[in-house]
N, C-alpha and C positions, 0 to 999 in steps of 0.2 A: 504493500500500500504506500509506504514511504517513497518508493521508487516512482510509482505512478504520479503521486502528488508532485514530486520534484520535477519530473518530466513535464507535467502540465504547467507548472510555474515557470519552467525554463522557456517553454513555448510562449507563454503569456509575456514574459520578459522580452523575448526576441520580437514579438509583435509590437510591444510598446516602443522598443528601440526603433523599429522600422517606421512606425507612424510618427514618433517624435522627431526623428531625423528628417522625414519628409516634410513635416509642417515647419520645422526650423528652416529648411531650405526654401520653402515657398515664401515665407516671410522675408528671408534675407534677399532672395532674388528680386522680389517686388521693390524693396528699398534700393538695391543696387541699380536697378534699371532707372530709377529716378535720377541717378547720377550719370546716366548715359555711358555706362562702361560696356566695352565690347564683349561678345559672347565668350570668347576664349578666356578673357580675364575673369569674367563672372564665374565660369566653370572652375578656374584654378583658385579662386578666392572664396567668395560667398558660398557657392555650391559645394566646393571641396571641403571647406571648413565645416559646413553644416553636416555633410554626410560622414565626416570623420568624427563628429561629436559622439556617436554611439561607442566607437572604439575608445575615445577619451573617457567617457563615463564608466565603461566597463573596466578600463585600466585603473582608474582612480579607486573604484570599488575593490579591485584586486591588489592594490598597492600594499607592499609589506609582506604579509603572510603568504599571499598567493602570487608572488612576483613571476613565477613561471608562466602563469596565464597571460600576463602582460606581454611577455616576449613572444609567446606562441600566437597571441591575438594579433600583434603587429605584423609579424612575418607572414602568418596565414592570411591576414587581410590584404597585404600587398600582393601576394601571389593570387588570391581570389579575385582581386580587382582587375588584374590583367587576364588571367586564365578564364575565370567565370564571367565577369562583367563584360569585358571587351569581347571575349569569345562569343557569348550569347548575342550581344548587340550586333556584332559583325555578321553572324549567321542570319539575323533578322533583316538587316539592311547593311550593305557594304558602306564602310565609313570613309568619306573623303576628308582628309586632314590637311590643315595648313602646314606648309613646309617650315614655318617658323618654329613649330613644335619640335621638329627634328633638330634644328640648330640650337635651341636654347633649353626648352623645358625638360625634354627627356634626358639630356646630359646632366642637368641639375638633379633629376631624380636618381640617376645612376651614381652621381657623385655623393649624394646624401647616403645612399645604400652602402657605398664603399667606406664612408666615414664611420657608419655604424659597425661595420666589420672590424675596422682598425681599432676602435676603442673597446671592442669586445675581446681582443686577443689576450688580455690579462685575466680573463675569466670572470670579470665583473663590470657592470655599469654602475659606477659610483655616483655619489651626489655631484661631484665635480664634472663627471661625464654628462650628467643630466643638465647641468648649467650650461655646458658647452653646446649641447643640442638646442637648448632654448635660445642661446645667443645666435646660433645658426638660424633659428626660426625668425628672430628679429631681422636678421640680414635678408632672409628670403622675403619677409613681409615688406621691407623697404624696397626691394627689387620689384615686387609685384605692384606696389603703390606707384612707383615711377613708371612702370609699364602701363598701368591704368591711365595715368595722366597723358601719356603719349597717344594711347589708343582711344581716348575719350571722344565720343562722337558728338558732332554738333546736332542739336535738336532745336529746330526753330519753332516748334509748336509750343504755344504758351499753355501753361498748366492752370487749371481753375483751382483756386486756393482750397475751396471746400472739398473738391475731389481729392486733392493731394492729402489733406488731413485724414480723409477716410481711408486712403490707401495706407498711410503710416499707422493709423490706429489698428487696422486689421492685421497689418504685417507684424507689428510688435506683439499683438495678441497671439498670433500663430507661433512666434518665437518663444514667448513665455510658456505656452502650453507644450511646445516641443521640448524645451529644457526640462520641464517637470516630468514628462513621460520618459525622457532619456535617463534621468536620475533614478526613478523608481525601477524602470526596466533593467538598468545596469545592475542594480543590487539583486533583483530577482534572478537575472541570468547567471551572474557569477556565483552566487551562493548555491543555487540549485545545480548548476553545472559541476561544481566541486563535489557535491553529494553523489551525483551520477557517476562521476569519474571514479570515486572510491568504491562504489557498488560494483562497477564493471571491471575494476582493476586497471583502469586506464590512467596514464599520467596526466597531470594538469597541463603539461605542454601539449599533449595530443588534443585535449579538450579545447585549449586555446587555439591550436592550429586549425581545428575543424569546426566544431559546433559554434563556438563564439565568433571565430573569424568569418564564417559564412553568414551567421546571423547579423553581425554588425556590418557586413558588406551589402546586405539587402538594400539599404538606402541608396548606395552607389548604383546598384543594379537597376532599381526602379527609376531613379532620377536620370541615369544615362540613357536607358531604353526610351523613356518618355521624350527626353530632349532630342535624341537621334530620330525617333519616329516623326517628330515635328520639324525635322530638317535642320536641327541645330547640332550637328556632329561635333563642332568645336566645344560646345558646353559639355557634351558627354565625355569626350576624350580628355578635355581639360580637367574635368571632375576627377577622373581616375589618376592622372598624373599629379594633380594638386593633392589629392587624398593620400597618395603614397608618400609624398614629401612630408605632409603634415603628420602622418602616422609615425614617422621616425623622429622628426624634429620636435613636434609638439607633444605627442602622446608618450613616446619613449622618454623624451626629455622630462615631462612631468612625472612619469612613473619612477624614473631613476632618481630624480631629485627628492621625491617623497620618501622612498624607502630603499633605493638601490635595487639592482636586478642581478642575480647570479647567472652566469653563462656556462651551460654544460657544453662539453666538447662536441656532442652530436648536433648542436644547433648550427654549427658551421655548414653542415650538409644542407639545412634549410636555407641558410644564407645564400649558398651557391645556387640553389634552385630559384630563389627570389631574383638573383642577378640574371640568370638565364632567361626567365620570363620577361624581365625588363629589356634585355638585349633583343629578344624576339620581337618585342613591340617596336624597338628602334628599327629593326630590319623591315618589319611590316610597313611602317609608316614611310620608309625611304622612297617607296614608289608613289606615295601620296594617297594611296587607297588601302584600307584593310579589307580585303575581300572575304567572301564566304568561306573559301578554302582555308584561309589563314584563321578565320574564326573557329572553324571545326578543329583545326590543329591546336589552337590555344585551349579550347574547351576539353578536347581529348587529353591534352597534356595535364590539365588541372585534375581531371578524373584519375589519371594515372598517379598523380602526386598524392591524392587522397588515399588511394589504395595502398601506396607505399607507406604513408604516414601511419596507417592502422596496423599494417602487418610487418613493420620493421622495428 
């Protein structure tokens, strides 16, 4: 009975994470559009930050005692974002991607991933490592702010003051509800996932890499697919790249700063797989289009990774 209750509460927590992240994104995007920011920048900032919030909430809930979940969640989410989200999205609709993504954003994502590996070599992500990652987050935020100013589009349509106030009120309301759902959902997900892990003899790292990683990647999947189906591929792809960067700099930074994270030697295998998936995205985007064949390859690669995670 306890297992069934924990499983049900885990599902409830994941659903709350999904809805909370989605509403947070909806409110954030509405506000961002008022500042006339380009689709790519919206995807890499407001949307990416919003869809990364479930990972942040889950990691804060797991900080300290369950630090293995934080590491598994971040690595698993970054792999899921490319393999599951981009893979499924590309299968549905071939993705036409701006070449600027190839020159700037993906190299940044790869660079951040390499930084995480380098500071993990000593077997621990200390408080100082966490601060270093948060400093990196500040640098990246400054970069995206400058990019937003460059790409800001001219909008000659005058806004009606009353309508603008209504948009802001609704948007901030969605953000508030989203944050509340994320907080409660994170606690339910982490606490009950740990109970399930112990019942089935699975390590916390495996739970983080699979159940929690997939659950907290659902907002990325939903948001990216919706954006791509509406013809905004830059938002969808920018969301994934931005989320992967935030997962390492912001979420791992906060997790390490709060309680430190121990690094087991077998994690470096998962690190390598994360880099391989990132490189595959770089290769796919080089042609300017992520086609259905590449989408199938990414999704199949992710399924193979899940099988390997459970049976090794």
